[in-house]
C-alpha positions as CSV (number, residue, x, y, z in Angstrom):
1,M,236.2,60.1,128.5
2,P,236.2,59.3,132.2
3,P,234.6,56.1,133.4
4,L,230.9,56.2,134.1
5,A,229.1,54.2,136.7
6,A,225.7,53.8,138.2
7,I,225.3,55.2,141.7
8,S,223.0,54.1,144.6
9,S,222.9,57.5,146.4
10,P,224.3,61.0,146.1
11,P,227.5,62.1,147.8
12,C,227.3,63.2,151.4
13,S,229.4,66.2,150.7
14,S,231.5,67.8,148.0
15,S,234.6,65.9,149.2
16,T,232.9,62.5,149.7
17,S,233.6,59.8,147.1
18,L,230.7,58.5,145.2
19,A,229.3,55.1,146.1
20,V,229.3,53.3,142.8
21,R,228.2,50.0,141.5
22,T,228.7,48.6,138.0
23,L,225.8,47.4,135.9
24,P,225.5,43.8,134.6
25,S,227.7,42.8,131.6
26,S,224.6,42.8,129.4
27,S,224.3,46.6,129.8
28,P,225.4,48.9,127.0
29,T,229.1,49.7,126.6
30,L,228.8,52.8,128.7
31,R,227.7,52.1,132.3
32,R,224.6,54.2,133.0
33,V,223.0,56.0,135.9
34,S,220.6,53.7,137.7
35,I,218.6,56.5,139.3
36,I,215.0,57.4,138.4
37,R,214.1,61.0,138.6
38,P,210.6,62.3,138.0
39,T,210.1,65.7,136.4
40,P,209.2,68.3,139.0
41,K,206.3,70.5,138.0
42,P,207.1,74.2,137.3
43,A,206.9,76.9,139.9
44,S,205.8,74.9,142.9
45,I,204.9,77.8,145.1
46,L,202.1,76.9,147.5
47,R,203.2,73.8,149.4
48,L,201.8,72.4,152.7
49,P,204.2,71.8,155.5
50,S,205.7,68.4,156.2
51,S,203.5,68.2,159.3
52,A,200.3,68.4,157.3
53,P,198.0,65.3,157.5
54,K,197.1,63.5,154.4
55,M,194.1,64.9,152.6
56,R,192.5,64.7,149.2
57,S,193.7,67.3,146.7
58,S,190.1,67.9,145.6
59,T,189.5,69.4,149.1
60,V,192.1,72.1,148.3
61,R,191.2,72.9,144.7
62,C,188.3,75.2,145.7
63,A,190.6,78.1,146.5
64,V,189.6,81.4,144.9
65,I,192.0,82.9,142.5
66,E,191.1,85.4,139.7
67,K,191.4,84.4,136.1
68,E,194.6,85.7,134.5
69,N,194.8,88.1,131.6
70,P,197.6,88.2,128.9
71,E,199.8,91.3,128.9
72,T,201.9,92.8,126.2
73,E,204.5,94.3,128.5
74,R,206.2,93.4,131.7
75,P,205.0,95.6,134.6
76,D,207.4,97.0,137.1
77,T,205.7,94.9,139.8
78,F,202.9,92.4,140.2
79,L,202.3,93.5,143.8
80,R,199.2,95.3,144.9
81,D,199.7,99.0,145.9
82,S,199.0,98.1,149.5
83,D,202.1,95.8,149.5
84,G,204.7,98.4,150.1
85,Q,204.8,100.3,146.8
86,N,204.8,104.2,146.7
87,G,207.0,104.4,149.7
88,S,204.8,102.8,152.3
89,V,206.5,99.6,153.4
90,S,205.5,97.5,156.4
91,S,207.6,94.6,157.7
92,S,205.6,91.9,155.9
93,S,205.1,93.8,152.7
94,S,208.8,94.6,152.6
95,V,209.6,90.9,152.3
96,R,207.0,90.6,149.5
97,V,208.6,93.5,147.6
98,R,212.2,92.2,148.0
99,F,211.2,88.6,147.2
100,E,209.5,89.6,144.0
101,K,212.6,91.7,143.0
102,M,214.9,88.7,143.8
103,I,213.0,86.2,141.7
104,R,212.7,88.5,138.8
105,D,216.4,89.3,138.9
106,A,217.1,85.6,139.2
107,Q,214.9,84.9,136.2
108,D,216.8,87.5,134.1
109,S,220.3,86.2,135.2
110,V,219.5,82.5,134.6
111,C,217.9,83.2,131.2
112,E,220.8,85.4,130.1
113,A,223.2,82.6,131.1
114,I,221.1,79.9,129.3
115,E,221.1,82.0,126.1
116,R,224.8,82.6,126.2
117,A,225.5,78.9,126.6
118,D,223.2,78.1,123.7
119,G,224.8,80.6,121.4
120,G,221.7,81.4,119.4
121,G,218.5,80.3,121.1
122,K,216.2,82.9,122.6
123,F,213.5,82.6,125.2
124,K,209.9,83.2,124.2
125,E,208.1,85.2,126.9
126,D,204.5,85.3,128.0
127,V,203.3,87.8,130.6
128,W,200.0,87.6,132.5
129,S,198.3,89.4,135.3
130,R,195.1,89.3,137.4
131,P,192.7,92.2,138.0
132,G,193.0,92.0,141.8
133,G,196.8,92.0,141.7
134,G,199.4,89.4,140.9
135,G,200.7,87.8,137.7
136,G,203.7,86.2,136.3
137,I,206.3,85.8,133.5
138,S,206.8,82.5,131.7
139,R,209.8,82.0,129.5
140,V,210.6,79.0,127.4
141,L,213.6,78.3,125.1
142,Q,213.0,75.3,122.8
143,D,215.0,73.5,120.2
144,G,218.1,75.5,120.6
145,A,221.7,74.5,119.8
146,V,222.3,73.3,123.4
147,W,218.9,73.2,125.0
148,E,216.1,70.8,124.0
149,K,213.8,72.8,126.3
150,A,214.4,75.3,129.1
151,G,211.7,77.0,131.1
152,V,212.2,79.7,133.7
153,N,209.0,81.0,135.3
154,V,208.0,83.5,138.0
155,S,204.7,84.1,139.7
156,V,203.2,86.5,142.2
157,V,199.7,85.4,143.3
158,Y,197.0,86.4,145.6
159,G,194.0,84.3,146.6
160,L,191.7,82.8,149.2
161,M,192.7,79.5,150.9
162,P,189.7,77.3,152.0
163,P,189.6,76.7,155.7
164,E,190.2,73.0,155.2
165,A,193.4,73.7,153.4
166,Y,194.5,76.2,156.1
167,R,193.8,73.7,159.0
168,A,195.7,71.0,157.2
169,A,198.6,73.3,156.4
170,K,199.0,74.5,160.0
171,A,197.5,71.5,161.9
172,A,194.9,73.8,163.4
173,A,192.5,72.3,166.0
174,S,189.4,70.8,164.5
175,D,187.1,73.0,166.6
176,Q,188.6,76.2,165.1
177,K,186.8,77.1,162.0
178,P,188.2,80.1,160.2
179,G,186.6,81.4,157.1
180,P,188.5,81.5,153.8
181,I,192.1,82.8,154.4
182,P,193.7,85.4,152.2
183,F,197.1,84.2,151.0
184,F,200.1,85.6,149.0
185,A,202.5,83.3,147.2
186,A,205.5,84.2,145.0
187,G,208.2,82.0,143.5
188,I,210.6,81.2,140.7
189,S,210.8,77.7,139.2
190,S,212.8,76.2,136.3
191,V,213.5,72.9,134.5
192,L,216.4,72.8,132.1
193,H,216.8,70.0,129.6
194,P,220.0,70.0,127.5
195,K,220.2,68.0,124.2
196,N,223.5,66.3,124.9
197,P,223.0,63.1,127.0
198,F,226.2,63.9,128.9
199,A,224.9,67.2,130.1
200,P,222.6,67.0,133.1
201,T,219.1,68.3,133.6
202,L,218.6,70.9,136.4
203,H,215.5,71.8,138.4
204,F,215.3,74.6,140.9
205,N,212.5,76.6,142.6
206,Y,212.4,79.1,145.4
207,R,209.2,80.4,146.9
208,Y,207.6,82.5,149.7
209,F,204.2,82.1,151.1
210,E,202.0,84.1,153.5
211,T,198.6,83.8,154.9
212,D,197.0,87.2,155.7
213,A,194.1,86.4,157.9
214,P,191.8,89.1,159.3
215,K,192.4,89.8,163.0
216,D,189.0,88.5,164.0
217,S,189.4,85.1,162.3
218,P,189.6,82.4,165.0
219,G,192.3,79.8,164.6
220,A,193.9,81.6,161.7
221,P,196.9,83.7,162.8
222,R,199.2,85.1,160.1
223,Q,201.7,82.6,158.9
224,W,204.7,82.7,156.5
225,W,207.3,80.3,155.2
226,F,210.0,79.9,152.6
227,G,210.7,76.8,150.5
228,G,212.7,75.6,147.6
229,G,215.8,73.9,146.4
230,T,218.1,73.0,143.5
231,D,218.9,69.5,142.3
232,L,220.8,67.8,139.5
233,T,219.8,64.9,137.3
234,P,222.5,63.5,134.9
235,A,221.8,60.5,132.6
236,Y,225.6,59.8,132.8
237,I,227.7,60.6,135.8
238,F,231.0,62.6,136.0
239,E,232.2,62.7,139.6
240,E,233.9,66.1,139.1
241,D,230.6,67.6,138.0
242,V,228.7,66.2,141.0
243,K,231.3,67.5,143.4
244,H,231.3,70.9,141.8
245,F,227.6,71.1,142.0
246,H,227.4,70.1,145.6
247,L,230.3,72.4,146.6
248,V,228.4,75.4,145.2
249,Q,225.3,74.4,147.1
250,K,227.3,74.0,150.3
251,N,229.0,77.4,150.0
252,A,225.6,79.0,149.4
253,C,224.2,77.4,152.5
254,D,227.2,78.0,154.7
255,K,226.9,81.8,154.3
256,S,223.7,81.6,156.3
257,D,224.2,78.6,158.6
258,P,226.7,75.7,158.4
259,S,224.0,73.3,159.5
260,F,221.9,74.1,156.4
261,Y,223.8,72.1,153.8
262,P,223.8,68.7,155.6
263,R,220.3,69.2,156.8
264,F,218.8,70.3,153.4
265,K,220.9,67.8,151.4
266,K,219.5,65.0,153.5
267,W,216.0,66.5,153.1
268,C,216.5,66.5,149.3
269,D,217.7,62.9,149.3
270,D,214.8,61.7,151.5
271,Y,212.1,63.8,149.8
272,F,212.9,62.6,146.3
273,Y,213.3,59.0,147.2
274,I,211.1,56.7,145.1
275,K,210.1,53.9,147.5
276,H,208.8,51.3,145.1
277,R,212.0,51.3,143.2
278,G,214.4,51.9,146.1
279,E,216.1,54.7,144.3
280,R,216.5,58.5,144.5
281,R,215.3,60.7,141.7
282,G,218.7,62.2,141.0
283,L,222.0,63.1,142.4
284,G,220.5,65.5,144.9
285,G,221.2,69.0,145.9
286,I,219.3,70.9,148.6
287,F,215.6,71.0,149.4
288,F,213.7,72.8,152.2
289,D,210.0,73.6,152.9
290,D,207.8,75.5,155.3
291,L,210.9,77.1,156.7
292,N,210.0,79.8,159.3
293,D,212.0,78.9,162.4
294,Y,214.7,81.5,161.8
295,D,214.6,85.3,161.4
296,Q,212.6,86.3,158.3
297,E,215.4,88.6,157.1
298,M,218.0,85.8,157.4
299,L,215.8,83.4,155.4
300,L,215.2,86.0,152.7
301,S,218.9,86.4,152.4
302,F,219.4,82.6,152.3
303,A,216.8,82.1,149.6
304,T,218.5,84.9,147.6
305,E,221.9,83.3,147.9
306,C,220.5,79.9,146.8
307,A,218.8,81.4,143.7
308,N,222.0,83.3,142.9
309,S,224.0,80.1,143.1
310,V,222.1,78.4,140.2
311,V,224.3,79.8,137.4
312,P,227.7,79.1,138.9
313,A,226.6,75.6,140.0
314,Y,225.3,74.6,136.6
315,I,226.6,76.5,133.7
316,P,230.3,75.4,134.1
317,I,229.1,71.8,133.8
318,I,227.1,72.5,130.7
319,E,230.1,74.2,129.1
320,K,232.1,71.1,129.6
321,R,229.5,68.6,128.4
322,K,227.4,70.3,125.7
323,D,229.7,69.5,122.8
324,M,230.7,65.9,123.7
325,P,230.1,63.4,120.9
326,F,227.3,60.9,121.6
327,T,225.5,58.1,119.8
328,E,221.8,57.3,119.3
329,Q,222.2,54.7,122.1
330,H,223.2,57.5,124.5
331,K,220.3,59.6,123.4
332,A,217.9,56.7,123.9
333,W,219.1,56.3,127.5
334,Q,218.6,60.0,128.1
335,Q,215.1,59.8,126.9
336,L,214.4,56.8,129.0
337,R,215.5,58.7,132.1
338,R,213.3,61.6,131.2
339,G,210.4,59.3,130.7
340,R,210.7,58.2,134.3
341,Y,209.7,61.8,135.3
342,V,206.2,61.1,134.1
343,E,206.0,58.2,136.5
344,F,206.4,60.5,139.5
345,N,204.1,63.2,138.1
346,L,201.3,60.8,137.5
347,G,201.3,59.9,141.2
348,V,203.0,56.5,141.3
349,H,205.0,57.9,144.1
350,M,202.3,59.2,146.5
351,D,203.7,60.9,149.6
352,R,203.7,64.2,151.3
353,G,205.1,66.0,148.3
354,D,202.0,65.4,146.3
355,Y,200.1,67.9,148.4
356,G,202.3,70.7,147.2
357,Q,202.1,69.6,143.6
358,S,198.4,69.2,143.7
359,L,198.1,72.8,144.8
360,E,200.2,74.2,141.9
361,P,197.2,74.9,139.7
362,L,196.1,77.4,142.4
363,V,199.1,79.6,142.0
364,I,200.7,79.0,138.6
365,K,199.4,79.7,135.2
366,K,199.3,76.5,133.2
367,K,200.5,77.1,129.6
368,K,200.9,75.0,126.5
369,G,204.4,73.6,126.2
370,K,205.2,73.5,129.9
371,F,207.3,70.7,131.3
């Protein structure tokens, strides 16, 4: 078994050596990761931009979204007929159509890879819809041979954003008072927890958001943006695994723009930094949000490439680590790291990211057994 060490920060690139520091002699035999990583909530779709001023989440929770209904079968699409189905495709709706197809294809490919790696476990699926359009597919595999719990969810949602939320999201002038703003949000999100302490946890999500304001709404022009990311959280570190993971992320980014990987890797490092502990929440990856300063088609292609990179970035690591022998001490350390997730979710680390997480109930069906 290769030596393990605690790290103070993720590598700067796939070829950069890890900055390591050993733990005190009183630590258990195996040196352990000293990073705290909170659990990201599933399917974070509706997120405010980084420029948004701080505001109370209760202000935002008055958005209007219809109640969901359970479905017995998956529909071909959750989009409204006006969004480009039946051969009528406008520029904006075309992105909606293709983004929905991308996230549903990604859900299928990731779930198939997870089941193959498990060798017997199967996902349980719940499908839901809303009368006015929209819906989602939630899949959970629990207590498998390899996976303690794995969730892969997609959502396509329509709703009305309160004017306060819109002005905060786009930093609109205070004298502009639009009414409730129609919005569209779609995304895929996943958290994957292996049983083996030497196999890392993975989180990823990719999302697309639009406002669709009426032409006569003052101060509320149509807006759109992409967001998402993929990040790795091991309890025990293998440098080769970290380098492999980051190299796949870099290659995915480089296909769109060579500046993306260093930019979005740093964003991931900074965004998931827990200030009161002086630690990052994991070994990083990529993270971006409210991205709309490039061509829309280019960003759709970029998000697609990132989603398609999840399986090659992660599954080879799982195949190498899933059968490694471990002790109860190793398992206890793994559970301790996962317990730190709760610390983040309960709001101990309050920063800009909490706006997006507080908005999740608006656009994601909350179900029993979610992460």
